[in-house]
Backbone of each chain as nested JSON, in Angstrom:
{
  "chains": [
    {"id": "A", "residues": [
      {"number": 1, "name": "MET", "atoms": {"N": [20.07, -16.43, -112.854], "CA": [18.615, -16.573, -112.939], "C": [18.194, -17.026, -114.334]}},
      {"number": 2, "name": "PHE", "atoms": {"N": [17.099, -17.726, -114.396], "CA": [16.573, -18.131, -115.684], "C": [16.011, -16.902, -116.414]}},
      {"number": 3, "name": "PRO", "atoms": {"N": [16.056, -16.913, -117.739], "CA": [15.592, -15.739, -118.486], "C": [14.18, -15.299, -118.094]}},
      {"number": 4, "name": "ALA", "atoms": {"N": [13.285, -16.246, -117.867], "CA": [11.903, -15.892, -117.537], "C": [11.818, -15.212, -116.18]}},
      {"number": 5, "name": "GLU", "atoms": {"N": [12.634, -15.7, -115.275], "CA": [12.664, -15.147, -113.924], "C": [13.25, -13.739, -113.955]}},
      {"number": 6, "name": "ARG", "atoms": {"N": [14.311, -13.584, -114.751], "CA": [14.973, -12.293, -114.91], "C": [13.975, -11.28, -115.473]}},
      {"number": 7, "name": "ASN", "atoms": {"N": [13.235, -11.753, -116.446], "CA": [12.22, -10.936, -117.086], "C": [11.191, -10.453, -116.073]}},
      {"number": 8, "name": "ARG", "atoms": {"N": [10.767, -11.36, -115.207], "CA": [9.752, -11.037, -114.211], "C": [10.275, -9.995, -113.221]}},
      {"number": 9, "name": "VAL", "atoms": {"N": [11.503, -10.191, -112.765], "CA": [12.096, -9.251, -111.815], "C": [12.222, -7.862, -112.445]}},
      {"number": 10, "name": "MET", "atoms": {"N": [12.645, -7.834, -113.712], "CA": [12.789, -6.548, -114.399], "C": [11.445, -5.837, -114.497]}},
      {"number": 11, "name": "HIS", "atoms": {"N": [10.403, -6.608, -114.809], "CA": [9.081, -6.005, -114.923], "C": [8.607, -5.441, -113.595]}},
      {"number": 12, "name": "LEU", "atoms": {"N": [8.959, -6.139, -112.511], "CA": [8.555, -5.674, -111.189], "C": [9.33, -4.428, -110.781]}},
      {"number": 13, "name": "LEU", "atoms": {"N": [10.594, -4.382, -111.199], "CA": [11.448, -3.26, -110.799], "C": [11.203, -1.991, -111.605]}},
      {"number": 14, "name": "LEU", "atoms": {"N": [10.853, -2.174, -112.875], "CA": [10.738, -1.015, -113.75], "C": [9.33, -0.447, -113.766]}},
      {"number": 15, "name": "GLN", "atoms": {"N": [9.247, 0.839, -113.503], "CA": [7.961, 1.526, -113.557], "C": [7.678, 1.929, -114.998]}},
      {"number": 16, "name": "LYS", "atoms": {"N": [8.686, 2.522, -115.623], "CA": [8.477, 3.057, -116.961], "C": [9.803, 3.157, -117.704]}},
      {"number": 17, "name": "VAL", "atoms": {"N": [9.787, 2.822, -118.964], "CA": [10.963, 2.997, -119.817], "C": [10.544, 3.9, -120.967]}},
      {"number": 18, "name": "THR", "atoms": {"N": [11.221, 5.006, -121.126], "CA": [10.903, 5.9, -122.236], "C": [12.113, 5.999, -123.142]}},
      {"number": 19, "name": "LEU", "atoms": {"N": [11.886, 5.762, -124.405], "CA": [12.971, 5.795, -125.367], "C": [12.837, 7.035, -126.244]}},
      {"number": 20, "name": "TYR", "atoms": {"N": [13.838, 7.889, -126.196], "CA": [13.884, 9.052, -127.079], "C": [14.919, 8.773, -128.152]}},
      {"number": 21, "name": "GLU", "atoms": {"N": [15.01, 9.7, -129.109], "CA": [15.978, 9.46, -130.18], "C": [17.412, 9.479, -129.666]}},
      {"number": 22, "name": "ASP", "atoms": {"N": [17.647, 10.268, -128.638], "CA": [19.029, 10.401, -128.169], "C": [19.248, 9.904, -126.748]}},
      {"number": 23, "name": "ARG", "atoms": {"N": [18.171, 9.498, -126.082], "CA": [18.381, 9.064, -124.702], "C": [17.322, 8.055, -124.255]}},
      {"number": 24, "name": "LEU", "atoms": {"N": [17.663, 7.424, -123.179], "CA": [16.779, 6.404, -122.61], "C": [16.494, 6.794, -121.167]}},
      {"number": 25, "name": "GLU", "atoms": {"N": [15.218, 6.791, -120.799], "CA": [14.875, 7.102, -119.419], "C": [14.279, 5.88, -118.745]}},
      {"number": 26, "name": "LEU", "atoms": {"N": [14.871, 5.519, -117.629], "CA": [14.385, 4.366, -116.867], "C": [13.835, 4.848, -115.547]}},
      {"number": 27, "name": "GLU", "atoms": {"N": [12.578, 4.562, -115.304], "CA": [12.045, 4.911, -113.983], "C": [11.95, 3.624, -113.185]}},
      {"number": 28, "name": "ILE", "atoms": {"N": [12.707, 3.579, -112.107], "CA": [12.805, 2.356, -111.31], "C": [12.019, 2.496, -110.017]}},
      {"number": 29, "name": "ARG", "atoms": {"N": [11.268, 1.468, -109.692], "CA": [10.448, 1.494, -108.466], "C": [11.319, 1.32, -107.236]}},
      {"number": 30, "name": "THR", "atoms": {"N": [11.879, 2.41, -106.785], "CA": [12.742, 2.319, -105.605], "C": [12.02, 2.758, -104.35]}},
      {"number": 31, "name": "ALA", "atoms": {"N": [10.768, 3.245, -104.523], "CA": [10.039, 3.821, -103.384], "C": [9.975, 2.873, -102.191]}},
      {"number": 32, "name": "GLY", "atoms": {"N": [9.576, 1.648, -102.408], "CA": [9.405, 0.729, -101.288], "C": [10.622, -0.112, -100.976]}},
      {"number": 33, "name": "MET", "atoms": {"N": [11.731, 0.212, -101.675], "CA": [12.911, -0.647, -101.6], "C": [13.481, -0.783, -100.181]}},
      {"number": 34, "name": "LYS", "atoms": {"N": [13.581, 0.355, -99.506], "CA": [14.178, 0.355, -98.172], "C": [13.336, -0.515, -97.238]}},
      {"number": 35, "name": "GLN", "atoms": {"N": [12.023, -0.291, -97.307], "CA": [11.111, -1.044, -96.449], "C": [11.168, -2.544, -96.759]}},
      {"number": 36, "name": "LEU", "atoms": {"N": [11.212, -2.852, -98.07], "CA": [11.266, -4.254, -98.506], "C": [12.51, -4.943, -97.939]}},
      {"number": 37, "name": "LEU", "atoms": {"N": [13.639, -4.264, -98.062], "CA": [14.89, -4.842, -97.573], "C": [14.844, -5.038, -96.063]}},
      {"number": 38, "name": "GLU", "atoms": {"N": [14.233, -4.064, -95.379], "CA": [14.124, -4.168, -93.93], "C": [13.238, -5.35, -93.538]}},
      {"number": 39, "name": "GLU", "atoms": {"N": [12.151, -5.523, -94.299], "CA": [11.24, -6.641, -94.019], "C": [11.916, -7.983, -94.254]}},
      {"number": 40, "name": "LEU", "atoms": {"N": [12.687, -8.058, -95.363], "CA": [13.393, -9.302, -95.679], "C": [14.41, -9.614, -94.59]}},
      {"number": 41, "name": "ASP", "atoms": {"N": [15.081, -8.574, -94.14], "CA": [16.092, -8.719, -93.11], "C": [15.448, -9.191, -91.806]}},
      {"number": 42, "name": "TYR", "atoms": {"N": [14.255, -8.64, -91.533], "CA": [13.518, -9.012, -90.326], "C": [13.131, -10.491, -90.376]}},
      {"number": 43, "name": "GLU", "atoms": {"N": [12.641, -10.927, -91.57], "CA": [12.247, -12.331, -91.738], "C": [13.431, -13.274, -91.6]}},
      {"number": 44, "name": "ARG", "atoms": {"N": [14.557, -12.811, -92.101], "CA": [15.762, -13.625, -92.07], "C": [16.229, -13.838, -90.62]}},
      {"number": 45, "name": "LYS", "atoms": {"N": [16.061, -12.797, -89.844], "CA": [16.541, -12.867, -88.456], "C": [15.616, -13.669, -87.551]}},
      {"number": 46, "name": "ASN", "atoms": {"N": [14.353, -13.839, -87.987], "CA": [13.4, -14.504, -87.104], "C": [13.009, -15.893, -87.586]}}
    ]},
    {"id": "B", "residues": [
      {"number": 1, "name": "MET", "atoms": {"N": [25.618, 14.901, -123.585], "CA": [24.768, 14.572, -122.431], "C": [25.358, 13.381, -121.663]}},
      {"number": 2, "name": "ASN", "atoms": {"N": [25.307, 13.488, -120.379], "CA": [25.837, 12.395, -119.565], "C": [24.72, 11.623, -118.889]}},
      {"number": 3, "name": "GLU", "atoms": {"N": [25.106, 10.53, -118.296], "CA": [24.129, 9.766, -117.517], "C": [23.737, 10.567, -116.293]}},
      {"number": 4, "name": "ARG", "atoms": {"N": [22.478, 10.457, -115.934], "CA": [22.01, 11.239, -114.799], "C": [21.085, 10.369, -113.951]}},
      {"number": 5, "name": "ILE", "atoms": {"N": [21.234, 10.454, -112.67], "CA": [20.362, 9.689, -111.774], "C": [19.656, 10.665, -110.839]}},
      {"number": 6, "name": "GLU", "atoms": {"N": [18.337, 10.648, -110.863], "CA": [17.589, 11.562, -109.988], "C": [16.636, 10.772, -109.119]}},
      {"number": 7, "name": "LEU", "atoms": {"N": [16.385, 11.319, -107.951], "CA": [15.369, 10.732, -107.081], "C": [14.095, 11.534, -107.29]}},
      {"number": 8, "name": "LEU", "atoms": {"N": [13.027, 10.862, -107.659], "CA": [11.763, 11.557, -107.915], "C": [10.989, 11.764, -106.613]}},
      {"number": 9, "name": "GLU", "atoms": {"N": [9.998, 12.632, -106.708], "CA": [9.219, 12.958, -105.493], "C": [8.492, 11.74, -104.921]}},
      {"number": 10, "name": "ASP", "atoms": {"N": [8.08, 10.826, -105.809], "CA": [7.341, 9.66, -105.316], "C": [8.27, 8.564, -104.791]}},
      {"number": 11, "name": "GLY", "atoms": {"N": [9.555, 8.858, -104.758], "CA": [10.495, 7.887, -104.205], "C": [11.117, 6.98, -105.253]}},
      {"number": 12, "name": "ASN", "atoms": {"N": [10.623, 7.066, -106.474], "CA": [11.223, 6.275, -107.545], "C": [12.501, 6.946, -108.034]}},
      {"number": 13, "name": "THR", "atoms": {"N": [13.284, 6.183, -108.767], "CA": [14.542, 6.712, -109.275], "C": [14.482, 6.802, -110.792]}},
      {"number": 14, "name": "LEU", "atoms": {"N": [14.943, 7.911, -111.317], "CA": [14.947, 8.09, -112.766], "C": [16.381, 8.114, -113.26]}},
      {"number": 15, "name": "ILE", "atoms": {"N": [16.685, 7.191, -114.157], "CA": [18.026, 7.156, -114.743], "C": [17.914, 7.573, -116.201]}},
      {"number": 16, "name": "THR", "atoms": {"N": [18.699, 8.546, -116.585], "CA": [18.711, 8.968, -117.979], "C": [20.09, 8.676, -118.556]}},
      {"number": 17, "name": "ALA", "atoms": {"N": [20.119, 8.009, -119.68], "CA": [21.405, 7.692, -120.289], "C": [21.356, 7.986, -121.78]}},
      {"number": 18, "name": "PRO", "atoms": {"N": [22.433, 8.566, -122.316], "CA": [22.462, 8.836, -123.753], "C": [22.598, 7.538, -124.55]}},
      {"number": 19, "name": "ILE", "atoms": {"N": [21.878, 7.471, -125.634], "CA": [21.968, 6.264, -126.467], "C": [22.199, 6.625, -127.928]}},
      {"number": 20, "name": "GLU", "atoms": {"N": [22.597, 5.634, -128.672], "CA": [22.75, 5.78, -130.123], "C": [22.124, 4.565, -130.775]}},
      {"number": 21, "name": "PHE", "atoms": {"N": [21.608, 4.77, -131.965], "CA": [21.092, 3.628, -132.722], "C": [22.126, 3.224, -133.76]}},
      {"number": 22, "name": "HIS", "atoms": {"N": [22.343, 1.952, -133.864], "CA": [23.238, 1.464, -134.925], "C": [22.609, 0.258, -135.576]}},
      {"number": 23, "name": "TYR", "atoms": {"N": [22.934, 0.083, -136.821], "CA": [22.455, -1.103, -137.514], "C": [23.449, -2.228, -137.339]}},
      {"number": 24, "name": "GLU", "atoms": {"N": [22.957, -3.382, -136.994], "CA": [23.827, -4.537, -136.855], "C": [23.052, -5.732, -137.358]}},
      {"number": 25, "name": "ASP", "atoms": {"N": [23.649, -6.443, -138.299], "CA": [22.972, -7.618, -138.833], "C": [21.602, -7.265, -139.401]}},
      {"number": 26, "name": "GLY", "atoms": {"N": [21.513, -6.073, -139.978], "CA": [20.258, -5.657, -140.592], "C": [19.191, -5.235, -139.609]}},
      {"number": 27, "name": "ARG", "atoms": {"N": [19.549, -5.177, -138.324], "CA": [18.569, -4.757, -137.321], "C": [19.039, -3.5, -136.629]}},
      {"number": 28, "name": "LYS", "atoms": {"N": [18.094, -2.651, -136.32], "CA": [18.433, -1.44, -135.592], "C": [18.551, -1.81, -134.121]}},
      {"number": 29, "name": "ARG", "atoms": {"N": [19.675, -1.449, -133.515], "CA": [19.85, -1.794, -132.114], "C": [20.242, -0.568, -131.31]}},
      {"number": 30, "name": "ILE", "atoms": {"N": [19.974, -0.635, -130.02], "CA": [20.283, 0.487, -129.132], "C": [21.622, 0.246, -128.447]}},
      {"number": 31, "name": "PHE", "atoms": {"N": [22.459, 1.266, -128.458], "CA": [23.726, 1.177, -127.736], "C": [23.858, 2.374, -126.815]}},
      {"number": 32, "name": "PHE", "atoms": {"N": [24.502, 2.192, -125.677], "CA": [24.791, 3.341, -124.834], "C": [25.867, 4.148, -125.534]}},
      {"number": 33, "name": "ALA", "atoms": {"N": [25.66, 5.455, -125.598], "CA": [26.58, 6.307, -126.355], "C": [27.906, 6.438, -125.633]}},
      {"number": 34, "name": "GLY", "atoms": {"N": [28.964, 6.581, -126.435], "CA": [30.286, 6.836, -125.881], "C": [30.852, 5.723, -125.038]}},
      {"number": 35, "name": "ARG", "atoms": {"N": [30.433, 4.514, -125.317], "CA": [31.008, 3.38, -124.582], "C": [31.477, 2.345, -125.577]}},
      {"number": 36, "name": "PRO", "atoms": {"N": [32.763, 2.451, -125.982], "CA": [33.238, 1.523, -127.009], "C": [33.222, 0.073, -126.516]}},
      {"number": 37, "name": "ASP", "atoms": {"N": [33.477, -0.109, -125.216], "CA": [33.484, -1.474, -124.696], "C": [32.089, -1.85, -124.232]}},
      {"number": 38, "name": "ASP", "atoms": {"N": [31.37, -2.501, -125.079], "CA": [30.026, -2.895, -124.701], "C": [30.088, -3.983, -123.642]}},
      {"number": 39, "name": "PRO", "atoms": {"N": [29.148, -3.991, -122.742], "CA": [29.152, -5.055, -121.747], "C": [28.958, -6.404, -122.427]}},
      {"number": 40, "name": "PRO", "atoms": {"N": [29.47, -7.468, -121.808], "CA": [29.321, -8.77, -122.459], "C": [27.857, -9.122, -122.68]}},
      {"number": 41, "name": "MET", "atoms": {"N": [27.571, -9.693, -123.815], "CA": [26.196, -10.07, -124.102], "C": [26.158, -11.563, -124.386]}},
      {"number": 42, "name": "ILE", "atoms": {"N": [25.541, -12.289, -123.491], "CA": [25.514, -13.738, -123.647], "C": [24.359, -14.146, -124.535]}},
      {"number": 43, "name": "ASN", "atoms": {"N": [24.721, -14.858, -125.595], "CA": [23.723, -15.336, -126.536], "C": [23.177, -16.671, -126.017]}},
      {"number": 44, "name": "GLU", "atoms": {"N": [22.004, -16.597, -125.405], "CA": [21.416, -17.779, -124.757], "C": [21.239, -18.931, -125.75]}},
      {"number": 45, "name": "GLN", "atoms": {"N": [20.867, -18.565, -126.959], "CA": [20.624, -19.569, -127.984], "C": [21.893, -20.384, -128.257]}},
      {"number": 46, "name": "LEU", "atoms": {"N": [23.02, -19.661, -128.339], "CA": [24.288, -20.341, -128.599], "C": [24.737, -21.17, -127.404]}},
      {"number": 47, "name": "VAL", "atoms": {"N": [24.574, -20.602, -126.216], "CA": [24.991, -21.314, -125.007], "C": [24.197, -22.617, -124.86]}},
      {"number": 48, "name": "THR", "atoms": {"N": [22.891, -22.524, -125.043], "CA": [22.051, -23.722, -124.954], "C": [22.444, -24.718, -126.038]}},
      {"number": 49, "name": "GLY", "atoms": {"N": [22.708, -24.214, -127.222], "CA": [23.089, -25.081, -128.342], "C": [24.357, -25.849, -128.044]}},
      {"number": 50, "name": "ILE", "atoms": {"N": [25.341, -25.152, -127.482], "CA": [26.615, -25.801, -127.18], "C": [26.451, -26.815, -126.05]}},
      {"number": 51, "name": "ALA", "atoms": {"N": [25.683, -26.436, -125.037], "CA": [25.441, -27.367, -123.923], "C": [24.79, -28.646, -124.445]}},
      {"number": 52, "name": "ARG", "atoms": {"N": [23.822, -28.482, -125.318], "CA": [23.125, -29.623, -125.906], "C": [24.098, -30.477, -126.726]}},
      {"number": 53, "name": "ALA", "atoms": {"N": [24.951, -29.804, -127.493], "CA": [25.923, -30.517, -128.325], "C": [26.829, -31.396, -127.468]}},
      {"number": 54, "name": "TYR", "atoms": {"N": [27.347, -30.816, -126.376], "CA": [28.254, -31.576, -125.523], "C": [27.538, -32.749, -124.856]}},
      {"number": 55, "name": "ARG", "atoms": {"N": [26.302, -32.507, -124.45], "CA": [25.521, -33.572, -123.808], "C": [25.262, -34.715, -124.789]}},
      {"number": 56, "name": "TRP", "atoms": {"N": [24.853, -34.365, -125.973], "CA": [24.552, -35.393, -126.971], "C": [25.808, -36.148, -127.381]}},
      {"number": 57, "name": "GLN", "atoms": {"N": [26.919, -35.407, -127.526], "CA": [28.18, -36.045, -127.879], "C": [28.575, -37.044, -126.783]}},
      {"number": 58, "name": "GLU", "atoms": {"N": [28.341, -36.658, -125.543], "CA": [28.649, -37.505, -124.394], "C": [27.832, -38.8, -124.464]}},
      {"number": 59, "name": "LEU", "atoms": {"N": [26.554, -38.671, -124.796], "CA": [25.686, -39.843, -124.883], "C": [26.15, -40.81, -125.967]}},
      {"number": 60, "name": "LEU", "atoms": {"N": [26.743, -40.243, -127.032], "CA": [27.262, -41.092, -128.105], "C": [28.602, -41.701, -127.69]}},
      {"number": 61, "name": "ASP", "atoms": {"N": [29.436, -40.884, -127.048], "CA": [30.769, -41.35, -126.652], "C": [30.706, -42.453, -125.597]}},
      {"number": 62, "name": "ASN", "atoms": {"N": [29.78, -42.346, -124.662], "CA": [29.741, -43.368, -123.615], "C": [28.883, -44.581, -124.011]}},
      {"number": 63, "name": "GLY", "atoms": {"N": [28.452, -44.582, -125.245], "CA": [27.798, -45.759, -125.789], "C": [26.321, -45.898, -125.452]}},
      {"number": 64, "name": "GLU", "atoms": {"N": [25.73, -44.904, -124.829], "CA": [24.295, -44.997, -124.532], "C": [23.469, -45.049, -125.825]}},
      {"number": 65, "name": "PHE", "atoms": {"N": [23.96, -44.369, -126.813], "CA": [23.367, -44.45, -128.152], "C": [24.491, -44.716, -129.141]}},
      {"number": 66, "name": "ASP", "atoms": {"N": [24.263, -45.631, -130.101], "CA": [25.381, -45.97, -131.008], "C": [25.488, -45.008, -132.182]}},
      {"number": 67, "name": "SER", "atoms": {"N": [24.449, -44.252, -132.445], "CA": [24.54, -43.394, -133.621], "C": [23.638, -42.176, -133.444]}},
      {"number": 68, "name": "PRO", "atoms": {"N": [23.936, -41.128, -134.184], "CA": [23.05, -39.964, -134.15], "C": [21.618, -40.341, -134.538]}},
      {"number": 69, "name": "GLU", "atoms": {"N": [21.482, -41.34, -135.392], "CA": [20.153, -41.794, -135.807], "C": [19.376, -42.353, -134.607]}},
      {"number": 70, "name": "ALA", "atoms": {"N": [20.082, -43.182, -133.809], "CA": [19.435, -43.775, -132.633], "C": [19.049, -42.693, -131.626]}},
      {"number": 71, "name": "LEU", "atoms": {"N": [19.935, -41.729, -131.456], "CA": [19.679, -40.622, -130.528], "C": [18.48, -39.799, -131.002]}},
      {"number": 72, "name": "ALA", "atoms": {"N": [18.473, -39.525, -132.293], "CA": [17.374, -38.743, -132.863], "C": [16.044, -39.459, -132.662]}},
      {"number": 73, "name": "ALA", "atoms": {"N": [16.053, -40.783, -132.859], "CA": [14.822, -41.566, -132.708], "C": [14.332, -41.505, -131.263]}},
      {"number": 74, "name": "ALA", "atoms": {"N": [15.298, -41.61, -130.312], "CA": [14.935, -41.578, -128.893], "C": [14.381, -40.212, -128.494]}},
      {"number": 75, "name": "LEU", "atoms": {"N": [14.923, -39.158, -129.11], "CA": [14.483, -37.806, -128.772], "C": [13.229, -37.411, -129.547]}},
      {"number": 76, "name": "GLY", "atoms": {"N": [12.932, -38.215, -130.565], "CA": [11.779, -37.897, -131.403], "C": [12.003, -36.69, -132.288]}},
      {"number": 77, "name": "VAL", "atoms": {"N": [13.25, -36.504, -132.702], "CA": [13.542, -35.395, -133.619], "C": [14.247, -35.917, -134.866]}},
      {"number": 78, "name": "ASN", "atoms": {"N": [14.358, -35.031, -135.82], "CA": [14.996, -35.367, -137.068], "C": [16.5, -35.543, -136.869]}},
      {"number": 79, "name": "VAL", "atoms": {"N": [17.101, -36.462, -137.603], "CA": [18.536, -36.722, -137.408], "C": [19.382, -35.531, -137.843]}},
      {"number": 80, "name": "SER", "atoms": {"N": [18.921, -34.792, -138.829], "CA": [19.709, -33.636, -139.268], "C": [19.741, -32.563, -138.181]}},
      {"number": 81, "name": "TYR", "atoms": {"N": [18.672, -32.541, -137.379], "CA": [18.609, -31.608, -136.246], "C": [19.685, -31.981, -135.223]}},
      {"number": 82, "name": "VAL", "atoms": {"N": [19.794, -33.283, -134.94], "CA": [20.812, -33.759, -134.0], "C": [22.214, -33.47, -134.533]}},
      {"number": 83, "name": "ARG", "atoms": {"N": [22.432, -33.774, -135.807], "CA": [23.759, -33.565, -136.4], "C": [24.134, -32.088, -136.385]}},
      {"number": 84, "name": "ARG", "atoms": {"N": [23.141, -31.261, -136.602], "CA": [23.377, -29.831, -136.641], "C": [23.942, -29.349, -135.3]}},
      {"number": 85, "name": "PHE", "atoms": {"N": [23.348, -29.835, -134.207], "CA": [23.839, -29.437, -132.888], "C": [25.164, -30.106, -132.555]}},
      {"number": 86, "name": "LEU", "atoms": {"N": [25.318, -31.374, -133.0], "CA": [26.562, -32.098, -132.696], "C": [27.779, -31.381, -133.266]}},
      {"number": 87, "name": "ARG", "atoms": {"N": [27.575, -30.694, -134.368], "CA": [28.693, -29.958, -134.971], "C": [29.243, -28.908, -134.013]}},
      {"number": 88, "name": "LEU", "atoms": {"N": [28.381, -28.389, -133.133], "CA": [28.83, -27.357, -132.188], "C": [29.812, -27.917, -131.16]}},
      {"number": 89, "name": "ALA", "atoms": {"N": [29.799, -29.262, -131.011], "CA": [30.756, -29.875, -130.08], "C": [32.16, -29.855, -130.675]}},
      {"number": 90, "name": "LEU", "atoms": {"N": [32.264, -29.52, -131.945], "CA": [33.563, -29.498, -132.624], "C": [34.15, -28.091, -132.686]}},
      {"number": 91, "name": "LEU", "atoms": {"N": [33.505, -27.161, -132.006], "CA": [34.001, -25.784, -132.016], "C": [35.32, -25.653, -131.259]}},
      {"number": 92, "name": "ALA", "atoms": {"N": [36.176, -24.801, -131.763], "CA": [37.457, -24.557, -131.098], "C": [37.209, -24.013, -129.692]}},
      {"number": 93, "name": "PRO", "atoms": {"N": [37.971, -24.514, -128.691], "CA": [37.769, -24.06, -127.303], "C": [37.745, -22.54, -127.128]}},
      {"number": 94, "name": "PRO", "atoms": {"N": [38.639, -21.777, -127.802], "CA": [38.561, -20.316, -127.594], "C": [37.208, -19.734, -128.026]}},
      {"number": 95, "name": "ILE", "atoms": {"N": [36.603, -20.329, -129.045], "CA": [35.297, -19.831, -129.506], "C": [34.235, -20.144, -128.454]}},
      {"number": 96, "name": "VAL", "atoms": {"N": [34.284, -21.378, -127.919], "CA": [33.317, -21.768, -126.892], "C": [33.459, -20.852, -125.674]}},
      {"number": 97, "name": "GLU", "atoms": {"N": [34.718, -20.601, -125.272], "CA": [34.96, -19.723, -124.117], "C": [34.399, -18.335, -124.359]}},
      {"number": 98, "name": "ALA", "atoms": {"N": [34.643, -17.813, -125.557], "CA": [34.165, -16.466, -125.883], "C": [32.639, -16.41, -125.837]}},
      {"number": 99, "name": "ILE", "atoms": {"N": [31.994, -17.459, -126.332], "CA": [30.527, -17.492, -126.333], "C": [29.991, -17.541, -124.903]}},
      {"number": 100, "name": "MET", "atoms": {"N": [30.624, -18.381, -124.064], "CA": [30.179, -18.509, -122.677], "C": [30.366, -17.205, -121.909]}},
      {"number": 101, "name": "ALA", "atoms": {"N": [31.44, -16.481, -122.239], "CA": [31.727, -15.235, -121.52], "C": [30.969, -14.061, -122.125]}},
      {"number": 102, "name": "GLY", "atoms": {"N": [30.234, -14.314, -123.192], "CA": [29.497, -13.235, -123.847], "C": [30.408, -12.285, -124.604]}},
      {"number": 103, "name": "LYS", "atoms": {"N": [31.602, -12.782, -124.981], "CA": [32.551, -11.906, -125.66], "C": [32.69, -12.226, -127.142]}},
      {"number": 104, "name": "ALA", "atoms": {"N": [31.895, -13.173, -127.591], "CA": [31.955, -13.525, -129.007], "C": [31.399, -12.368, -129.83]}},
      {"number": 105, "name": "PRO", "atoms": {"N": [31.819, -12.27, -131.102], "CA": [31.246, -11.207, -131.939], "C": [29.717, -11.288, -131.906]}},
      {"number": 106, "name": "ARG", "atoms": {"N": [29.068, -10.13, -131.785], "CA": [27.612, -10.112, -131.666], "C": [26.905, -10.691, -132.885]}},
      {"number": 107, "name": "THR", "atoms": {"N": [27.648, -10.706, -133.984], "CA": [27.018, -11.169, -135.213], "C": [27.033, -12.687, -135.322]}},
      {"number": 108, "name": "LEU", "atoms": {"N": [27.709, -13.327, -134.378], "CA": [27.787, -14.782, -134.396], "C": [26.417, -15.375, -134.056]}},
      {"number": 109, "name": "SER", "atoms": {"N": [25.937, -16.267, -134.891], "CA": [24.641, -16.867, -134.591], "C": [24.714, -18.362, -134.863]}},
      {"number": 110, "name": "LEU", "atoms": {"N": [23.691, -19.047, -134.407], "CA": [23.627, -20.487, -134.593], "C": [23.706, -20.843, -136.08]}},
      {"number": 111, "name": "THR", "atoms": {"N": [22.985, -20.091, -136.877], "CA": [22.981, -20.353, -138.314], "C": [24.366, -20.184, -138.909]}},
      {"number": 112, "name": "LYS", "atoms": {"N": [25.084, -19.14, -138.442], "CA": [26.419, -18.898, -138.991], "C": [27.389, -19.989, -138.558]}},
      {"number": 113, "name": "LEU", "atoms": {"N": [27.155, -20.538, -137.383], "CA": [28.073, -21.545, -136.873], "C": [27.882, -22.898, -137.533]}},
      {"number": 114, "name": "ASP", "atoms": {"N": [26.673, -23.205, -137.927], "CA": [26.514, -24.57, -138.416], "C": [26.494, -24.692, -139.932]}},
      {"number": 115, "name": "THR", "atoms": {"N": [26.686, -23.583, -140.616], "CA": [26.823, -23.726, -142.065], "C": [28.297, -23.68, -142.427]}},
      {"number": 116, "name": "ASN", "atoms": {"N": [28.751, -24.758, -143.028], "CA": [30.127, -24.875, -143.511], "C": [31.177, -24.547, -142.457]}},
      {"number": 117, "name": "LEU", "atoms": {"N": [30.972, -25.04, -141.273], "CA": [31.967, -24.837, -140.227], "C": [33.181, -25.706, -140.529]}},
      {"number": 118, "name": "PRO", "atoms": {"N": [34.373, -25.086, -140.684], "CA": [35.547, -25.925, -140.993], "C": [35.923, -26.804, -139.797]}},
      {"number": 119, "name": "PHE", "atoms": {"N": [36.512, -27.965, -140.069], "CA": [36.891, -28.87, -138.988], "C": [38.088, -28.339, -138.217]}},
      {"number": 120, "name": "SER", "atoms": {"N": [38.998, -27.687, -138.955], "CA": [40.228, -27.23, -138.312], "C": [39.945, -26.061, -137.374]}},
      {"number": 121, "name": "TRP", "atoms": {"N": [40.443, -26.195, -136.128], "CA": [40.233, -25.119, -135.159], "C": [40.877, -23.82, -135.628]}},
      {"number": 122, "name": "GLN", "atoms": {"N": [42.078, -23.948, -136.23], "CA": [42.768, -22.752, -136.748], "C": [41.885, -22.018, -137.76]}},
      {"number": 123, "name": "GLU", "atoms": {"N": [41.302, -22.83, -138.661], "CA": [40.46, -22.216, -139.696], "C": [39.195, -21.618, -139.104]}},
      {"number": 124, "name": "GLN", "atoms": {"N": [38.656, -22.27, -138.075], "CA": [37.467, -21.709, -137.418], "C": [37.786, -20.341, -136.826]}},
      {"number": 125, "name": "LEU", "atoms": {"N": [38.935, -20.259, -136.151], "CA": [39.324, -19.009, -135.515], "C": [39.537, -17.914, -136.56]}},
      {"number": 126, "name": "LYS", "atoms": {"N": [40.137, -18.32, -137.677], "CA": [40.37, -17.379, -138.763], "C": [39.036, -16.864, -139.299]}},
      {"number": 127, "name": "LEU", "atoms": {"N": [38.105, -17.793, -139.444], "CA": [36.789, -17.465, -140.0], "C": [36.067, -16.428, -139.141]}},
      {"number": 128, "name": "PHE", "atoms": {"N": [36.234, -16.521, -137.829], "CA": [35.52, -15.577, -136.956], "C": [36.427, -14.442, -136.484]}},
      {"number": 129, "name": "GLY", "atoms": {"N": [37.593, -14.335, -137.12], "CA": [38.496, -13.224, -136.797], "C": [38.949, -13.233, -135.354]}},
      {"number": 130, "name": "MET", "atoms": {"N": [39.225, -14.425, -134.829], "CA": [39.606, -14.509, -133.422], "C": [41.025, -15.029, -133.238]}},
      {"number": 131, "name": "GLU", "atoms": {"N": [41.824, -14.923, -134.276], "CA": [43.179, -15.5, -134.198], "C": [44.054, -14.791, -133.169]}}
    ]}
  ]
}
């Protein structure tokens, strides 16, 4: 993927990034993931 | 502390990973802790630079342009800019491979490559500690 496209996908996927002194927390938008994949699969089949 | 993956109540996923800060090239950078083998990091600037160098060298080799000056004029850029990139076409193949695979030393930059780059491939490899 092109860097700009990669950037866009990352922004869509990431809800929140929190940086602490000793750790990094990534909150990823996985809530709608199952449904999204099912919808894509449905479109692909039809 | 280890990496941890949790499923949150709202269906989102929370990944926690230990990190360390290190100085590299005068900049503070984030590294995942306890992982000596860093994942490959592709330097887009270098990759684009090398691709451009090979393309421009090709245009000179196949006679489309007779000189870097002619090429520079056609591109509307300074000739020293063209020459600067053309030098990257003279890089030793192992260095080019390492850059493409993202395995080149992280401190390698365009500026470091085009200042006083030796012609000899052996010397280039020695210079970047890749012998």
